[in-house]
C-alpha positions as CSV (number, residue, x, y, z in Angstrom):
1,X,0.0,0.0,0.0
2,X,3.0,2.3,0.0
3,X,2.7,2.7,-3.8
4,X,0.6,5.8,-4.6
5,X,-2.7,4.8,-6.2
6,X,-2.8,1.3,-4.7
7,X,-5.5,1.0,-2.1
8,X,-5.8,-1.8,0.5
9,X,-8.1,-3.9,-1.7
10,X,-5.8,-3.7,-4.7
11,X,-2.8,-4.7,-2.5
12,X,-4.7,-7.7,-1.1
13,X,-5.7,-8.8,-4.6
14,X,-2.2,-8.5,-6.0
15,X,-0.7,-10.4,-3.1
16,X,-3.3,-13.2,-3.3
17,X,-2.9,-13.6,-7.1
18,X,0.9,-13.5,-7.1
19,X,1.1,-15.9,-4.1
20,X,3.8,-16.3,-1.6
21,X,6.4,-17.7,-4.1
22,X,7.7,-14.7,-6.1
23,X,10.6,-17.0,-7.3
24,X,8.3,-18.4,-10.0
25,X,8.8,-15.0,-11.7
26,X,12.6,-14.8,-12.4
27,X,12.3,-11.3,-13.9
28,X,9.9,-8.4,-13.4
29,X,8.9,-8.7,-17.0
30,X,7.7,-12.2,-16.4
31,X,5.3,-11.0,-13.7
32,X,4.0,-8.2,-15.9
33,X,3.5,-10.7,-18.8
34,X,1.7,-13.2,-16.6
35,X,-0.6,-10.5,-15.4
36,X,-1.3,-9.4,-19.0
37,X,-0.1,-5.8,-18.8
38,X,2.8,-6.0,-21.3
39,X,2.4,-4.1,-24.5
40,X,1.2,-6.2,-27.4
41,X,3.3,-7.0,-30.4
42,X,1.9,-7.9,-33.8
43,X,4.2,-8.2,-36.7
44,X,3.5,-10.0,-40.0
45,X,5.5,-9.8,-43.2
46,X,7.9,-7.2,-41.7
47,X,5.1,-4.8,-40.9
48,X,4.2,-3.9,-37.4
49,X,0.5,-3.6,-36.6
50,X,-1.3,-2.5,-33.5
51,X,-0.7,-5.0,-30.7
52,X,-3.1,-5.9,-27.9
53,X,-2.3,-6.7,-24.4
54,X,-2.8,-10.3,-23.3
55,X,-5.9,-11.6,-21.7
56,X,-5.2,-11.2,-18.0
57,X,-5.8,-13.7,-15.3
58,X,-8.8,-12.5,-13.4
59,X,-7.7,-10.4,-10.5
60,X,-4.0,-10.3,-11.5
61,X,-4.1,-6.9,-13.0
62,X,-4.2,-4.1,-10.4
63,X,-7.5,-2.7,-11.8
64,X,-8.4,-1.1,-8.5
65,X,-5.1,0.8,-8.6
66,X,-6.1,4.1,-10.0
67,X,-3.6,6.7,-11.2
68,X,-2.8,9.2,-8.5
69,X,-3.8,12.1,-10.7
70,X,-7.3,10.6,-11.2
71,X,-8.2,10.6,-7.6
72,X,-7.6,12.5,-4.4
73,X,-4.1,12.1,-3.1
74,X,-0.5,13.1,-3.8
75,X,-0.1,14.5,-7.3
76,X,3.6,15.1,-7.2
77,X,4.6,11.5,-7.5
78,X,6.4,9.6,-10.2
79,X,3.3,7.6,-11.2
80,X,1.2,10.7,-11.5
81,X,3.8,12.4,-13.7
82,X,4.1,9.2,-15.8
83,X,0.3,9.1,-16.2
84,X,0.1,12.7,-17.2
85,X,2.9,12.3,-19.8
86,X,1.4,9.1,-21.3
87,X,-2.2,10.3,-21.4
88,X,-1.2,13.3,-23.5
89,X,0.4,11.0,-26.1
90,X,-1.4,7.6,-25.9
91,X,-4.8,8.2,-24.3
92,X,-6.4,7.2,-21.0
93,X,-6.7,3.4,-21.5
94,X,-3.2,2.9,-22.7
95,X,-1.8,5.1,-20.0
96,X,-3.7,3.1,-17.4
97,X,-2.2,-0.2,-18.7
98,X,1.2,1.4,-18.6
99,X,0.6,2.4,-15.0
100,X,-0.5,-1.1,-14.1
101,X,2.7,-2.3,-15.7
102,X,4.8,0.1,-13.7
103,X,3.0,-0.8,-10.4
104,X,3.6,-4.6,-11.0
105,X,7.3,-3.9,-11.8
106,X,7.6,-2.0,-8.5
107,X,5.8,-4.8,-6.6
108,X,8.2,-7.4,-8.1
109,X,11.2,-5.3,-7.0
110,X,9.7,-4.8,-3.5
111,X,9.1,-8.6,-3.0
112,X,12.5,-9.7,-4.4
113,X,14.6,-7.2,-2.7
114,X,12.5,-6.9,0.5
115,X,12.4,-3.1,0.3
116,X,9.7,-0.5,0.6
117,X,8.5,1.6,-2.3
118,X,10.5,4.8,-2.7
119,X,8.9,7.4,-4.9
120,X,11.4,9.3,-7.1
121,X,9.1,12.3,-7.4
122,X,7.1,14.1,-9.9
123,X,10.0,16.1,-11.1
124,X,11.9,13.0,-12.3
125,X,11.1,13.5,-16.0
126,X,12.1,17.1,-15.9
127,X,15.4,16.3,-14.2
128,X,16.1,13.4,-16.5
129,X,15.8,15.5,-19.7
130,X,17.5,18.5,-18.1
131,X,16.3,22.0,-17.8
132,X,18.4,23.3,-20.7
133,X,17.0,20.7,-23.1
134,X,13.4,21.4,-21.9
135,X,13.9,25.1,-22.3
136,X,15.3,24.7,-25.8
137,X,12.3,22.5,-26.8
138,X,9.7,25.0,-25.4
139,X,11.4,28.0,-27.0
140,X,11.6,26.2,-30.3
141,X,7.9,25.3,-30.0
142,X,7.0,29.0,-29.4
143,X,9.2,30.0,-32.4
144,X,7.4,27.6,-34.6
145,X,4.1,29.2,-33.5
146,X,5.4,32.6,-34.6
147,X,6.6,34.1,-31.3
148,X,10.0,35.6,-30.5
149,X,11.0,34.7,-27.0
150,X,13.4,36.4,-24.6
151,X,14.2,34.4,-21.5
152,X,15.2,35.9,-18.1
153,X,16.1,33.9,-15.0
154,X,13.6,34.4,-12.2
155,X,15.0,35.6,-8.8
156,X,14.7,33.1,-6.0
157,X,11.8,33.9,-3.6
158,X,13.1,34.8,-0.2
């Protein structure tokens, strides 16, 4: 239940479905595949088509795990930031499946390493890409829209 968006019921269902022997899943990807939250893959004749996720074992997918941004609760978390980024590009349903995948990967790591969930924060994606790169991208976007931009560093609030 330390994972944002996973309530008590979802944690119970995940634990019951996975069982007490996590060793039957040698990798995190094996757990996600078993639960049916891996992205689909359809290729025929060298052409890639839209893939569908596998049919899940009833109760294995953390369906009652809702994204933190879709309910009351902490919004400055890694999962909430990931959901916001994915929903803009892929849509709500695919973003939810990706979040379920992330949650199960975290669960696997928590069980195999006997550690608690440590959220890396909602600013992770901004820090990963870097402020300079993000600034260049946004300025370029405004230039393409026909604006000329002058940037000034804001003073720190005292």
